[in-house]
C-alpha positions as CSV (number, residue, x, y, z in Angstrom):
1,M,173.5,-179.1,-99.9
2,I,169.7,-180.6,-101.3
3,P,170.4,-184.3,-100.1
4,Q,171.5,-183.2,-96.9
5,V,168.4,-180.8,-96.0
6,I,166.0,-184.3,-96.8
7,Y,168.3,-186.3,-94.7
8,T,167.7,-183.4,-92.0
9,L,164.3,-184.0,-92.4
10,V,164.0,-187.5,-91.8
11,S,167.0,-187.4,-89.1
12,G,165.2,-184.9,-87.2
13,G,161.7,-185.9,-86.9
14,I,162.5,-189.8,-86.9
15,F,166.2,-191.0,-85.8
16,N,167.1,-188.3,-83.3
17,A,163.3,-187.7,-81.7
18,V,162.5,-191.6,-81.6
19,L,165.0,-194.1,-82.9
20,V,167.9,-193.2,-80.1
21,P,165.4,-193.1,-77.1
22,Q,164.3,-196.4,-78.0
23,I,167.8,-197.5,-78.1
24,V,168.8,-196.6,-75.2
25,R,165.6,-198.3,-73.7
26,T,165.9,-201.4,-76.0
27,L,169.5,-202.1,-74.8
28,K,168.3,-202.6,-71.1
29,A,166.0,-205.8,-72.7
30,K,167.0,-209.8,-72.7
31,D,166.4,-209.7,-76.6
32,A,167.8,-206.4,-76.7
33,E,169.9,-207.6,-79.8
34,T,166.8,-208.8,-82.0
35,K,165.0,-205.6,-81.1
36,L,168.1,-203.6,-81.9
37,N,168.1,-205.6,-85.4
38,K,164.5,-204.6,-86.2
39,L,165.4,-200.9,-85.3
40,I,168.5,-200.7,-88.0
41,T,165.9,-202.9,-90.4
42,L,163.1,-200.2,-90.3
43,A,165.7,-197.8,-90.6
44,I,167.3,-199.1,-93.4
45,T,164.2,-199.2,-95.0
46,M,162.9,-196.3,-94.8
47,L,166.3,-194.4,-95.8
48,L,165.9,-196.0,-98.9
49,A,162.7,-195.6,-99.5
50,V,163.2,-191.9,-98.7
51,T,166.2,-191.4,-101.1
52,I,164.5,-193.5,-104.0
53,L,161.6,-190.7,-104.0
54,M,163.9,-188.2,-103.5
55,A,166.0,-189.5,-106.7
56,L,163.0,-189.1,-108.5
57,C,161.7,-185.7,-107.1
58,T,165.3,-184.4,-108.1
59,P,164.3,-181.6,-110.3
60,L,161.4,-180.6,-108.9
61,L,163.4,-180.3,-105.4
62,T,166.4,-177.8,-107.9
63,K,163.9,-175.7,-108.6
64,L,162.3,-175.2,-105.1
65,Y,165.8,-174.0,-104.3
66,V,167.8,-172.7,-106.7
67,N,166.5,-169.5,-108.6
68,G,168.6,-169.2,-111.8
69,S,169.1,-170.2,-115.5
70,P,167.8,-173.4,-117.1
71,E,172.0,-174.4,-117.6
72,T,172.6,-173.1,-113.6
73,M,169.1,-175.6,-113.0
74,A,170.3,-178.3,-114.9
75,L,174.1,-178.4,-113.5
76,A,172.5,-178.3,-110.4
77,T,170.2,-181.1,-110.9
78,S,173.4,-183.2,-112.0
79,F,174.9,-182.5,-108.6
80,T,172.0,-183.1,-106.5
81,L,171.5,-186.5,-108.6
82,W,174.7,-187.9,-108.4
83,C,174.5,-186.9,-104.3
84,M,171.0,-187.9,-103.0
85,P,172.7,-191.5,-101.6
86,Q,174.3,-189.3,-99.3
87,I,170.7,-189.4,-97.7
88,F,171.0,-193.0,-97.0
89,F,174.4,-193.4,-95.9
90,Y,173.8,-190.2,-93.1
91,G,171.0,-191.9,-91.7
92,L,172.9,-195.3,-91.8
93,Y,175.7,-193.9,-90.0
94,T,173.1,-191.6,-87.3
95,V,171.5,-194.9,-86.4
96,V,175.0,-196.8,-85.9
97,G,176.6,-194.5,-84.5
98,Q,174.1,-193.8,-82.1
99,I,173.8,-197.5,-81.2
100,L,178.3,-197.4,-80.5
101,A,177.1,-194.2,-78.0
102,A,174.7,-196.1,-76.5
103,K,176.9,-198.5,-75.4
104,D,179.7,-195.9,-74.7
105,H,181.9,-196.5,-77.9
106,F,182.6,-193.1,-79.1
107,T,185.7,-193.3,-81.1
108,A,184.6,-194.3,-84.1
109,Y,181.6,-192.6,-84.6
110,A,183.7,-189.2,-83.8
111,W,186.6,-190.1,-86.0
112,S,184.8,-192.2,-89.0
113,S,183.8,-188.5,-90.9
114,V,187.6,-187.9,-90.7
115,G,187.9,-190.6,-93.2
116,A,185.0,-189.3,-95.2
117,N,186.7,-185.9,-95.4
118,I,189.7,-187.7,-96.6
119,I,188.2,-189.6,-99.6
120,S,186.7,-186.2,-100.4
121,C,189.7,-184.1,-100.0
122,I,191.7,-186.8,-102.8
123,G,188.6,-186.5,-105.0
124,F,188.8,-182.6,-104.8
125,G,193.0,-182.9,-105.3
126,T,192.6,-185.0,-108.2
127,F,189.9,-182.5,-109.5
128,I,192.3,-179.9,-109.4
129,A,195.5,-182.0,-110.5
130,L,193.1,-182.9,-113.8
131,F,191.3,-179.7,-114.7
132,G,192.8,-177.3,-113.0
133,R,190.5,-174.2,-110.7
134,A,187.0,-174.4,-111.1
135,T,186.0,-171.5,-110.1
136,E,185.1,-168.3,-112.9
137,H,184.5,-170.9,-115.4
138,P,181.3,-170.9,-117.6
139,L,178.6,-173.5,-116.9
140,D,179.4,-175.7,-119.9
141,F,182.9,-176.6,-118.0
142,W,181.4,-179.0,-115.7
143,T,180.8,-182.1,-118.1
144,A,180.0,-185.4,-116.8
145,D,183.3,-186.8,-115.8
146,K,183.9,-183.5,-113.2
147,I,180.4,-183.8,-111.9
148,A,181.0,-187.5,-111.3
149,L,184.4,-186.9,-110.1
150,T,183.6,-184.2,-107.4
151,A,180.0,-185.3,-106.1
152,G,180.6,-189.3,-107.0
153,T,183.6,-188.6,-104.6
154,W,181.9,-186.9,-101.7
155,T,179.3,-189.2,-101.8
156,L,181.8,-192.6,-101.6
157,G,183.6,-190.6,-98.5
158,V,179.9,-190.2,-96.8
159,A,179.6,-193.9,-97.7
160,F,182.6,-195.0,-96.0
161,Q,181.5,-192.9,-92.9
162,A,178.8,-194.9,-92.8
163,L,179.9,-198.1,-93.3
164,V,183.2,-198.4,-91.5
165,L,181.0,-198.3,-88.3
166,F,179.8,-201.9,-88.4
167,I,183.1,-202.6,-87.6
168,P,183.2,-201.3,-84.1
169,L,179.2,-202.8,-84.4
170,T,180.6,-206.3,-84.5
171,K,183.3,-205.9,-81.9
172,I,180.5,-204.9,-79.5
173,G,178.8,-208.1,-79.9
174,L,176.3,-207.1,-82.0
175,K,176.0,-209.1,-85.6
176,Y,173.4,-207.4,-87.7
177,R,171.3,-209.4,-89.7
178,P,167.8,-208.2,-91.4
179,I,164.9,-208.4,-88.7
180,F,161.3,-206.8,-90.0
181,G,158.9,-205.9,-87.8
182,L,157.6,-203.5,-85.8
183,R,156.1,-205.5,-82.9
184,G,158.0,-205.0,-79.3
185,I,160.5,-202.0,-80.5
186,G,158.1,-199.2,-78.7
187,L,157.5,-196.7,-81.4
188,R,153.9,-196.0,-81.1
189,S,154.7,-193.9,-77.9
190,M,156.9,-191.7,-79.8
191,G,155.2,-190.8,-83.0
192,P,153.9,-187.4,-81.3
193,V,157.7,-186.5,-80.8
194,A,158.4,-187.5,-84.0
195,A,155.5,-185.0,-85.8
196,W,157.2,-182.2,-83.2
197,S,160.2,-183.1,-84.8
198,V,159.3,-183.2,-88.3
199,G,157.3,-179.9,-87.5
200,I,160.7,-178.2,-86.5
201,V,162.8,-179.3,-89.3
202,V,160.1,-178.0,-92.0
203,I,159.8,-174.5,-90.3
204,D,163.8,-174.8,-90.5
205,Q,163.8,-175.7,-94.4
206,L,161.2,-172.8,-94.9
207,A,163.7,-170.5,-93.4
208,N,166.5,-172.3,-95.3
209,I,164.6,-171.6,-98.7
210,V,164.4,-167.9,-98.1
211,I,168.1,-167.9,-97.3
212,T,169.3,-169.8,-100.0
213,R,166.6,-167.7,-103.0
214,T,168.0,-164.4,-101.5
215,S,171.7,-164.9,-101.3
216,T,171.1,-167.0,-104.7
217,N,169.7,-163.7,-106.0
218,A,172.1,-161.5,-104.7
219,P,175.1,-161.5,-107.6
220,M,172.3,-160.8,-109.9
221,L,170.8,-157.9,-108.4
222,A,173.9,-156.3,-107.7
223,Q,175.2,-156.5,-111.2
224,Q,171.4,-155.1,-112.3
225,Q,171.3,-152.3,-109.8
226,F,174.5,-151.0,-109.2
227,G,176.6,-152.5,-112.5
228,I,178.8,-154.9,-110.0
229,N,180.4,-157.5,-111.5
230,P,178.5,-160.5,-110.2
231,L,181.7,-162.6,-109.5
232,D,182.7,-159.5,-107.2
233,V,179.6,-160.1,-105.0
234,A,179.4,-162.8,-102.2
235,G,176.3,-165.2,-103.1
236,N,175.0,-168.5,-102.3
237,A,178.3,-170.2,-103.6
238,S,180.2,-167.9,-100.7
239,Y,177.7,-168.5,-98.1
240,Q,177.4,-172.3,-98.4
241,N,181.3,-172.2,-98.2
242,A,181.3,-170.0,-95.0
243,Y,178.6,-171.8,-93.6
244,T,180.8,-175.6,-94.6
245,I,183.9,-173.9,-92.4
246,Y,181.2,-172.9,-89.9
247,M,179.9,-176.3,-89.4
248,L,183.5,-178.1,-89.1
249,P,183.5,-177.4,-85.0
250,Y,179.8,-177.8,-84.8
251,S,180.3,-181.0,-86.5
252,L,183.3,-182.3,-84.8
253,I,182.8,-181.1,-81.2
254,A,179.3,-179.9,-80.6
255,V,177.6,-182.8,-82.4
256,S,180.2,-185.3,-80.7
257,L,179.3,-183.8,-77.5
258,A,175.4,-184.1,-78.1
259,T,176.0,-187.4,-79.4
260,A,177.9,-188.6,-76.2
261,I,175.5,-187.0,-73.7
262,F,172.3,-188.2,-75.0
263,P,172.5,-191.6,-74.1
264,K,173.2,-190.3,-70.8
265,I,170.5,-188.0,-70.1
266,S,167.9,-190.9,-71.8
267,R,168.9,-193.2,-69.4
268,A,168.8,-190.8,-66.5
269,V,165.2,-189.8,-67.2
270,A,164.4,-193.2,-68.1
271,D,165.2,-194.1,-64.4
272,H,163.7,-191.0,-63.1
273,N,166.6,-190.0,-61.8
274,I,165.7,-186.2,-62.9
275,A,169.2,-185.1,-60.5
276,E,171.4,-187.0,-62.7
277,A,170.0,-185.8,-65.8
278,R,170.7,-181.9,-64.3
279,I,173.9,-182.5,-63.9
280,D,174.9,-184.3,-67.0
281,L,173.2,-181.7,-68.6
282,S,174.9,-178.4,-66.9
283,Q,178.4,-179.8,-67.2
284,A,177.5,-180.8,-71.2
285,L,176.2,-177.0,-71.7
286,R,178.9,-175.4,-69.6
287,N,182.1,-177.3,-71.0
288,M,180.2,-176.2,-74.9
289,G,180.2,-173.0,-73.7
290,V,183.9,-172.5,-72.9
291,I,185.0,-174.4,-76.0
292,M,182.7,-173.4,-78.7
293,C,183.2,-169.5,-77.7
294,Y,186.9,-169.9,-78.5
295,F,186.1,-171.0,-82.3
296,A,183.9,-168.2,-82.1
297,V,187.1,-165.9,-81.9
298,A,188.7,-167.9,-84.5
299,F,186.1,-167.0,-87.0
300,V,186.2,-163.2,-86.1
301,V,189.7,-162.9,-85.7
302,M,191.0,-164.8,-88.6
303,P,188.4,-165.7,-91.3
304,V,190.5,-165.1,-94.5
305,P,193.7,-167.2,-93.2
306,I,191.1,-170.0,-91.9
307,I,189.2,-169.8,-95.7
308,L,192.1,-169.9,-98.0
309,A,193.9,-172.7,-95.3
310,L,190.9,-175.1,-95.9
311,L,190.1,-174.6,-99.1
312,P,193.3,-173.8,-100.8
313,S,191.7,-173.8,-104.5
314,V,189.9,-170.1,-103.7
315,S,191.3,-166.5,-104.3
316,V,192.1,-164.0,-101.3
317,R,189.2,-161.9,-103.0
318,E,186.8,-164.9,-103.0
319,A,188.2,-165.3,-99.6
320,I,187.3,-162.1,-98.2
321,L,184.0,-162.4,-100.1
322,M,183.0,-165.6,-97.8
323,A,184.7,-163.6,-94.6
324,G,181.8,-161.7,-93.9
325,P,178.8,-164.4,-93.3
326,L,181.6,-166.4,-91.6
327,V,182.5,-163.4,-88.9
328,T,178.7,-163.1,-88.3
329,L,178.1,-166.5,-88.3
330,G,180.6,-167.3,-85.8
331,V,179.2,-165.1,-83.2
332,G,176.3,-167.3,-82.8
333,L,178.3,-170.8,-82.4
334,P,177.9,-170.6,-78.9
335,F,174.5,-170.2,-78.9
336,A,173.5,-172.9,-81.8
337,S,175.5,-175.6,-80.0
338,A,173.9,-175.4,-76.7
339,Y,170.9,-175.3,-78.4
340,L,171.9,-178.9,-80.0
341,I,172.0,-180.1,-76.5
342,I,169.0,-178.9,-75.4
343,Q,166.8,-179.8,-78.0
344,R,168.1,-183.5,-77.2
345,T,167.5,-183.6,-73.5
346,F,164.1,-182.3,-74.6
347,Y,164.2,-185.6,-76.8
348,A,164.6,-187.6,-73.8
349,F,161.8,-186.5,-72.0
350,E,160.0,-187.4,-75.2
351,D,158.8,-183.8,-76.0
352,G,158.9,-182.6,-79.1
353,K,156.8,-179.5,-79.0
354,S,159.0,-177.4,-76.8
355,P,161.8,-177.6,-78.9
356,F,158.7,-176.8,-82.0
357,I,157.5,-173.8,-80.6
358,F,161.5,-172.7,-79.8
359,M,162.2,-173.4,-83.6
360,L,158.9,-171.3,-84.6
361,F,160.4,-168.4,-83.0
362,A,163.9,-168.6,-84.3
363,M,163.1,-169.3,-88.0
364,G,160.4,-166.9,-87.5
365,I,162.6,-164.3,-86.9
366,Q,165.3,-165.4,-89.3
367,A,162.9,-165.6,-92.3
368,V,161.0,-162.2,-91.6
369,S,164.5,-160.6,-90.6
370,V,166.3,-161.8,-93.9
371,I,163.2,-160.4,-96.2
372,I,163.5,-157.0,-94.4
373,G,166.9,-156.8,-94.4
374,A,167.4,-157.6,-98.3
375,K,164.8,-154.4,-98.7
376,L,166.7,-152.0,-96.1
377,L,170.8,-153.5,-97.7
378,P,172.2,-153.5,-100.8
379,P,172.4,-156.8,-102.7
380,T,176.6,-156.9,-101.6
381,E,175.6,-157.3,-98.2
382,W,173.1,-159.6,-98.0
383,T,174.9,-162.9,-97.1
384,T,176.6,-160.9,-94.1
385,M,173.5,-160.7,-93.1
386,I,171.9,-163.2,-93.2
387,G,174.9,-164.8,-91.2
388,M,174.1,-162.6,-88.3
389,V,170.3,-163.0,-88.6
390,G,171.2,-166.3,-88.2
391,A,173.5,-166.1,-85.6
392,M,170.6,-163.4,-83.6
393,S,167.4,-166.1,-84.1
394,Y,169.6,-168.7,-81.5
395,I,170.1,-165.3,-79.0
396,L,167.0,-164.0,-78.7
397,P,164.2,-166.6,-78.1
398,I,166.9,-167.9,-75.4
399,P,164.3,-166.9,-72.2
400,I,161.6,-168.6,-74.0
401,L,164.2,-172.1,-74.2
402,Y,165.1,-171.6,-70.3
403,A,161.4,-171.4,-68.8
404,M,160.4,-174.4,-71.1
405,L,163.3,-176.4,-70.1
406,R,163.2,-175.7,-66.2
407,K,159.5,-177.0,-66.6
408,R,161.1,-180.2,-67.2
409,F,164.1,-180.5,-64.3
410,E,161.5,-179.6,-61.4
411,N,162.4,-175.7,-61.8
412,N,165.9,-176.1,-61.5
413,I,168.2,-176.3,-64.1
414,D,171.3,-175.0,-62.5
415,G,170.8,-172.0,-64.3
416,P,173.1,-169.3,-62.3
417,R,176.2,-171.8,-62.4
418,I,175.7,-172.1,-66.5
419,A,175.0,-168.1,-67.0
420,I,177.9,-167.2,-64.7
421,S,179.9,-170.3,-66.7
422,Y,178.4,-168.7,-70.3
423,L,178.9,-164.7,-69.0
424,K,182.9,-165.6,-68.3
425,S,183.5,-167.5,-71.6
426,I,181.9,-164.3,-74.0
427,G,183.5,-162.2,-71.7
428,A,187.0,-163.9,-72.2
429,A,185.8,-164.1,-75.9
430,V,184.9,-160.9,-76.4
431,A,188.7,-159.7,-75.0
432,T,190.3,-162.0,-76.8
433,M,188.6,-160.8,-80.4
434,F,189.3,-157.5,-79.8
435,I,193.0,-157.9,-78.9
436,G,193.0,-160.3,-82.0
437,V,192.4,-157.9,-84.7
438,T,194.6,-155.1,-83.0
439,V,197.3,-157.7,-83.8
440,R,196.1,-159.5,-86.7
441,D,197.5,-157.1,-89.5
442,S,200.9,-157.1,-88.0
443,V,200.9,-160.8,-88.0
444,Y,200.5,-160.6,-91.9
445,Q,203.0,-158.6,-92.1
446,L,205.2,-160.8,-90.7
447,V,204.7,-164.0,-92.7
448,G,204.6,-161.5,-96.1
449,A,200.8,-161.0,-96.6
450,Q,198.3,-158.5,-97.1
451,I,194.6,-158.5,-96.6
452,G,192.8,-155.3,-97.9
453,A,188.8,-154.7,-98.4
454,V,188.4,-156.0,-101.5
455,D,191.5,-158.2,-102.5
456,G,195.4,-158.5,-101.1
457,H,198.0,-161.5,-101.7
458,M,198.6,-164.8,-99.3
459,N,199.3,-168.1,-100.4
460,W,198.5,-171.6,-99.2
461,I,201.3,-171.6,-96.9
462,Q,201.1,-167.9,-95.5
463,A,197.5,-168.6,-94.8
464,V,198.6,-172.0,-92.7
465,A,201.0,-169.7,-91.2
466,C,198.7,-166.7,-90.3
467,A,196.0,-169.1,-88.6
468,A,198.5,-171.1,-86.4
469,L,200.1,-168.0,-85.0
470,L,196.4,-166.2,-84.7
471,A,195.4,-168.8,-83.2
472,I,197.9,-169.4,-80.6
473,V,197.9,-165.9,-79.5
474,A,194.0,-166.2,-79.4
475,F,194.6,-169.3,-77.5
476,I,196.8,-167.4,-74.8
477,V,194.8,-164.6,-74.4
478,Y,191.6,-166.7,-73.7
479,V,193.2,-169.0,-71.6
480,G,194.7,-166.2,-69.2
481,M,190.9,-164.4,-69.3
482,L,189.2,-167.6,-68.3
483,R,192.2,-167.9,-65.5
484,L,191.7,-164.5,-64.4
485,L,188.2,-164.6,-64.3
486,R,188.4,-168.3,-62.3
487,S,186.5,-170.3,-64.7
488,E,186.1,-173.9,-63.4
489,E,185.1,-174.8,-66.3
490,F,188.7,-174.6,-68.8
491,K,189.6,-177.9,-67.2
492,E,186.5,-179.8,-68.2
493,A,186.6,-178.7,-71.3
494,I,190.2,-179.7,-72.2
495,A,189.5,-183.3,-70.5
496,L,186.6,-183.7,-72.6
497,I,188.4,-182.8,-75.5
498,S,191.4,-185.1,-74.8
499,S,189.1,-188.0,-74.4
500,R,187.8,-187.8,-77.7
501,I,191.3,-188.2,-79.2
502,P,192.8,-191.2,-79.7
503,G,195.9,-192.0,-77.7
504,L,195.0,-188.9,-75.1
505,R,192.1,-190.8,-73.6
506,K,193.1,-192.3,-69.8
507,P,191.5,-195.7,-69.7
508,T,188.4,-195.7,-67.4
509,S,186.2,-198.2,-65.5
510,P,182.6,-198.2,-65.4
511,N,183.3,-198.0,-61.5
512,D,185.8,-195.0,-61.8
513,R,183.4,-192.8,-63.9
514,L,180.9,-193.7,-61.1
515,E,182.9,-192.5,-58.4
516,Q,184.1,-189.4,-60.2
517,G,180.6,-188.4,-61.1
518,D,179.7,-188.7,-57.1
519,A,183.3,-186.5,-56.5
520,E,182.1,-183.9,-58.9
521,N,178.5,-184.0,-57.5
522,G,179.4,-183.9,-53.8
523,E,181.4,-180.4,-54.6
């Protein structure tokens, strides 16, 4: 987790806020290749420096995030050190991927993460084959070879995800060669944006420290206060696993859509075409709402089957512990995804202050609520509470975000249309959740599984079958409700997903896309 936190600090403040808008502007220059090579070289230099510095500071960083025995701290430090190179490769993936996105080449950027996950799964599968399940083992189980196999394979997957992008980069005519120098790449004007953006991520990580320390303490305090076995209480491991699953649709769809729309909005803003930027933003937000509300339904209706299907090494009891935070996190998925697009839109305007103000409210709500919740609720409920607080922190400050965004779009961001679209999607999602929860136990019985309050029985095949059946039921109900509510975004969302899947994308020329956009604008 710690390497990803550090990467987020760098990417949030420098790459997404500064380099991407400059990439879009650089592509229009006559000496575009030279300037892009300078930008890539600058990014690589920064990433190498940060990675080396953070590797040296690993013990200190571990103490900041982990609260445990010396043995626990030593194990966390070892894992973190093996994962530190991920900072470099995640950053490289972002920079090269954004160049491809700015040139309208999305496939490799969107799907290289699949290769990374395959490599990671091979490593984890090898671990299970050699050593069995790692759960409920003493700390001395984790020897150097086991740590190297798990953390090392994960890092190898992230490296593949970044390096493979140089293949399509070469195909679009850009051959990278190191060129050092800052002159002529336009970074001076982006300094304030970078500063505000670093502030955003610092606030976010301060809240994350509160969350991590609270969830880490939950099992130990439950044992001290109530005599409960720590293995029967959801702690940081349960929360992080739930958060990882929650991030799957966010990473694959929300980030992909934001990546695609960011260069388009940046180009429109650079050309002072606010009307086009408004159309792109409105369409992206409405499509995002339709898609992410369905995944929110999935997390609420079938958390245990999803967890067991994606994490076959965990037991039903462990999956139930993860289900609480997964459900509550899922509630906020549509709103967190929408914020990602809005944040990128502010960056296109070279505005880092507005997203900083929003995150100040959001993360303030999150940190204070977690502290208060830990005082009022028993430790057994802390991770579920943390998930709900995270969801609400993106929902409650929406009026502030809306007001700031309107100013950038001449007091018109197509607000009523966006609001109606989200109300329809949320309404369809709530109805689908109700029906899904109602039929859930019947589906469990159909496949021979049973899930109770704290335990049950469901093997991997049953979990996959339950997840598939409930997903189909939820999809049919959700689509039916959207049609009943006359949601115009449903077809657009399906077309958007299809365009990201190789083999399903219909080839279009730039003129076709312009004509399609003109037709949509005229409706």
